[in-house]
N, C-alpha and C positions, 0 to 999 in steps of 0.2 A: 351366457350370463351378462355379457356386456351389452348395455342398452344401445350404444352407438358403435357397434362392432366395426363397420366400414371405416368410420373416422379414426378409430383407434388403430386399426391395421395400417392405414395410410401413414399415420404418424410414426409407427414402429418401423415401417419400411424406410422412412426418411432417416431415422436414427441409425439403422443398420447400414445405410449407404455412407453416412458421414463418419460413423464410428463403428467400423466393421468388427472390432474386438469384442463388442457386447454380445452376450449370450442370453437367450430368453427361456423362461420356464414358468410352469404353473405350480404354485404352492399355497398352502393354507396360511392365512394371516389372521391372528387373534388380536382384536382390538382391546382397548383398555377396559371396556365394559364387559368383556368376556365373550362377545359375539365373534363368530368366525366366518371367513369367506375364502373361497378359492380365488386367488388373484394372480394375474400375470406380473412377473417381475423380471427385470433384466439387470445383469451385472457386467461390469467392465471397468476400464480405466479411462480417466480423462487427462489429457496432456496439460501440464501446468509449468510455466516458467517462473522460477523464483531464484534468480541467480543462475542455477543450473536448471535442467529440464527434469521434471518428475511425472510419473504416471500415478495418479491418485485413484485408488480403487473405490468404486461406489456401487450401490444397489438401489434401484428405484422400483417401488411397488405401484402398479397402475390400478387405480380404483375402478370399479365397474361402471361408474358414472363419467369416466373419462370421455371426451376432453373437457367436460364442464366442471371437473373437480381436479385439483392438483395432485400429483403423485406424492407418496411418502418416501422420503429420501434418507439414506444412511451411508456413512463411510463403511468400508469393509477392510479394516487394517489387518495386515499380516502379523505374525508373532513378533517380528522385530520392529514394529511400528507402534508409536505411542500417539494418542489423540491429543492435539493441542487445543484445549477448550478455548473458545472465543465467542464472539457475538453471533457467528454463523454456525457453530458446531457445539453440541453439548457433550458431556462425558460419555454418553452411550453411543456417540457417533451419529446421532440424529442431526440432519442438516436443516437449518432454518435460513431462508433467503427472502428478501423483499419480493422477488419474482413469484415465490410460492404464496406469500400472503396476499398479493395483488392479482392472483391468477384469474384470467377472464378469457374465455373462448370467444372468437377465434384468434384474438391477439396473442394469447399465450400458447406456446408450443413446447414440446419436449426438447427440440433443438435449441430454442431460445433459453430454456431452463438450463441446459448443459452449458451453454455459452456464458450465462451469468455465473454459474457455479465455477467455471474456470476463472472468470474475471475476479470473483471474490476470493478464491483460493490463491490467486496470484498476489492479492493484497495481504493475505494472512494465511500462510501455509497451514493446513488443518492437521498434518501428521508430521512426526519427527522420528528420527532413528533412535532406537534404544541400544544401550550397551547389552552385552550378553546377560549380565546379572539382572538388569532392568527388564529385559525381554522375558526372563523366567518369571519375574514377579508380575508381569503383565498378563500372564496366561489366564488367571481367574477373571480379570476384568474383560478380556476378550471373550471368554465363555459367556459372561453376563451380556455383553454386546450382541453376541451371536444369537442368544435367545430372543433378544428384542427384535433384531433384524429378521429373524425367522418367524416373527409374529407372536412371541410369548408376551404376556402382559407383565407390567411392572410388579404386580402383586406376586406372581409366580416366581419371577426372577430374583425377588428380594428375600427368598426363603433362607438364604445362607449369608453369613457375614464372612469377611475375609479370613479370620482365624490366624492370620500371619503373625500376629503379635500376641498370641495367647501367652499368659504368664506375666505380661506387663501390667502391673496393678493400676497405676494412675498415669494415664497417657493423655496428652493434650495435643490436638492438631491445630495449627494456624494456617489458614488458606490465604495465600497471597504474600509475595516476597517483596512488596514495596516497603517504603519507610515505616509505615504503621505495622505491617506484618513482622518486620525485623524487630521493631521496638517491643512488640508483644512477646516474641520469642525470648528476647533478652530479659524482659521483666519477669516472665514466668520462670525462666531458669534461675534468675537472681533470687527470687523469693522461694525457690525450692518447692514449687507447688506440685510438680509432677515428677514421676520417675523417668519419663521420656517425653520430649517435645518434638513433634514432626512439623517441619515447614514445607507446605506444598507450594512449590514454585511453578506458577502457571504461565510464566513469561516465555517468549519465544527463544529458541536456542539454548545454549548452556547457561548455567546459573551465573548471574552477573551482579555487580554492585555488592550490596550488603549480604546477599545469599552466598556469593563467592567468598566473601570475607569470613563468613561463618564456617565455610568449609576449610579455608586456609588455616584459621586459628583453632579449629577443632573444639568448639564449645561443648563441654561434657553433656552427654545425654540428649544431644540435638541431632536429628536426622533431617537431611534435605532431600526431597524427592519430587518427581513430577508424576508419580504413579499414585492414583487415588487409593489403591489397595494398601499403601503405606499408612493410611489413616485408620485402618481397621481397629475396632474395639476402643476407640477414644472415649474418654469420659466427657470431655468438652471439645467441641469443634468451634474455633473462632473464625469468623468471616471478616476479612479486612479488604477484600478486593473492591475496586471501583473501576468502571469503564473509563478509558482515556480517549474515547472516540471524539469525532469532530461534530457532535450534535450541536444544533443551533439554539434550541429552546430548552428550558428546564425540564419539560416533560420528556423531550427526546433523550436528555442525559439520563433521567431515571429509567426510561424504557431500555436504554442500552445496558444499564445495570441489571434490570430484570432479565434481559436476554442472556447476560453473563451468568446470573444465578441459576437460570433454567438448565445450564449445563453442569453446574457444580452441586447444587443441593441434592438432586436425586442420587448422585454418586456417593457423597459423604454420608447420606442417610442410609444408603445401602450397606456400606461397610461398618457403620457405627449406629446400629438401630436403637441403642439405648442411651445415646449421647444427649447432652444438652447443647443446643446450638446457641452460640453467643455472637450476636451480630454487631459489628463495629463499622460496617460500610454505611455510606451516606445515600439518601437521608435515612437515618437509623430507624425511624418509626415505620416508614414505608417498606424498607428492605427486611425488617423483622417480620412484617405482615407477609411479604412475598416468601420468605423462608418458611414460615408456618404453613402457608398454602402448598408450597412445592414439596415439603417434606412429609406432610400428613402426620407430623408429630403432635402429641397433645400440647395444648397452649402452655402448660407449665414448663415444658422443655424447650421452648423457643423464646429467647429474651434478647433485648437489645441493650447495649451499654448505657443508653439513655443519659440520664443526668447523675449517674453515680459520681463522676469526677466533680461536677459542680456541687453536689451535696456534701461530699467530703471537704471540699474547699470552703463551703459556707460554714460548716461546723467548725473548721479550723479557725476561720476568720472571727467567728463569734466568740470562740474560747480564748484565742491568743491575742487577737488585735483589739477586740471590743470588750473583752473581759466579761462576756455574758455566757459563762459556762452552763448555767442552769437552762438557758434557752437552747443551747447548741444541740443537746442530745435529742431533742424532739423536732429539730429544724431540717427541712428537706427542700430540695429543688424538684419540682414536679412539672408534668406537662410535656410540651413539645420542645425538643432541643433547639437552641438558637435564641432569637430575640423574644419568643413567646413563652419561654420558661418562667416559672413563678415560684416564690417561696411559700411553703406551707408548713403545717405542724401536725403532729400525730397525737398530741395530748394537750390538755389545758392545765397550765400551772398558775393561772391567775386566781385572785382571791374570790371567795364565795359571795361577798357583798357586791351588789351590782355596780355601785359607783366605783369601788376599788377595782373591780374586774375591768370596767371600761378604761380606767386610767392605766392599769397594767397592760391591757391589750393595746392601747395606743402607743405606750412605751415600747412594747415588743415590736410593733409594726415599724416604728422609727428605727430601731436597731436593725431589723431585717432589711430595711431599705438601704441603710448605710452599708451593710454587709454586701448586698447585691451590687451596689455601686463599686465597691472594691473588687468584687468578682468579675465585673465587666472588663476590667483592665488586664485580666490574667491571660486570656486567650487559651488555646489548646494546641499543643505540639504533639507530634507522633509519640514521643517518649512519655509524655504525661498521660495520654490515652492508653498507651501500653501498660503503664503502672496501674491504671484503673482496671484494665482488662485482667491483669494478674490478680488484683484484689478480688474481683468477682469470681475468677476461676478458683482461687484459694477457698472461698466460702463454699463453692459448689463441690469441689473435689474432696475437701476435708469435712463436708457436712457440718459447717460451723453454725448454721441457722442464724446468721447475722442479717440485719436489716440493711437493704440497699435500695436506692431509687433507680429502678431499671425499667426499660420499655417492656410492658406486658399488656396482654389483651385487656382493654379498659371497658369493654362492653358490660353494662350493668352497674358501672361505677359512675356516680355523679350524674345520673340520668342520661348516660351515653348509651345509645341503642345500636350503634354501628360497630362493625368489626374493625377497630383501629387499635394501634398500640401507642400507649403514652407512658411516660415515666411516672411511676407511682412507687411508694415505699413497699417493699416485699421482703419476706423472710426467704432466704435462699439456702438450699441444701443439695444433697446428691441428685435429686430429681428436678432441680431447677426451683421454680417458685413453689414454696410450700403453702404460703398464705400471704394475702395482701393485707397490709396494716391500714387500719381505718384512719382517714384524715379528719381533722376538725371540719365542721360544716361552716365554711367561709363562702358566702355568696360570690365574692369577687374571684376566688380561686375556682369555684365551680363554673362560673361563667367563662373564665379563661380556658379551662379544660374542654368545655363543650364547644367553644369556638375553634380550638385546635382540632378537636375530633371531626368537626364539620368540614374544615378545609382539607384535612388529610383524607377523609373519606371521598370527597369530591375528586381529589387527585388520583386516588386508587381506582376509581371508576373509569378513568381514562386510560389505564394501563392495559396492555395485552399480556395476560398470563398464559 
């Protein structure tokens, strides 16, 4: 079956000489499209020095077009090992390396691949030891990974959810134990939004910083875990993680986040197939789009925090500082988070007479501009975004059907034809976005939204999903 049999055998001989612990076999691999092939695979351990010396178990599937196509690589953790999700490894144990992305025969070889694998694992150890209780909880995820590495498709392996937390009515999982993740956990707990809050700590080593403090002071109904199965059956999964790599360009930074999400989204969507994904990672519009694509969830159940915080602040400023309460209830910040956000309105309260309407409209615009100037000086801290996240989670979990300005799929709105997420006023409930609230037809707002959509779409086209 192998088109270049002699070249493949020669490469495998070299691997066997350098790494004699590897064993070879033929097995059936099922690709994501359902097609199957009998492929050669070899399993073994690669030596890694990370303080101490470790033997990292891996499995490589050799495609029948080898050596002109790169192998498919997985970790093979034992029952007492947990996968440390990072930019080179996803939650299923799939290995992603620059060497694989840039594979080119004859420059690229299996020996060269293994050497880069060792080098990258020495920078960021892909596995960690589990306690006995964590090891028991890891068994289902390992079964899931085994199906993938043995060639089963994502669709087949996602037929079951964890079930570990059955009976927990309202559960929210926060992914990421940085300052924002901790702020979200505390805000959700303070507002009594959920019966249980799970903090997934994906950092290396033991829980540290804020996550450690949560353990020390035992915040009620909060569980800290590094095991994705702890998120099972969540009503809302909040994404707060951001890559802290040394990328040089803005595109590189976003691509690092995409690589990180590639290891997270399939795992959380596997364990909570009916959850609403609430994205707080940056840039929120792009990462919400990435979450939607990687999860295969309907668009209504993937939303970004967007301009919810800005909108709440705008309404507060209009009501309490500028004494324009009538205007406040219909005022929203929409569009792209950052400098390109813009105020808009969801209904018209101006007079029917054209002259009076124009005067009232000008007055409203002046008030909105003053409010936006005040808003610029407020900034956003982790705790303030955490409160906004808790506000959104409350509307979702309790099915409040309240209007929020959140990042949602904007295709079809304001003559936007591309798949981009922008903040727009939406009614939120148990299943996420129930309905998008219609904006007034303001040419300046529509122009701003279309401009943001164009730049975001161009950026998304440059990403590798």
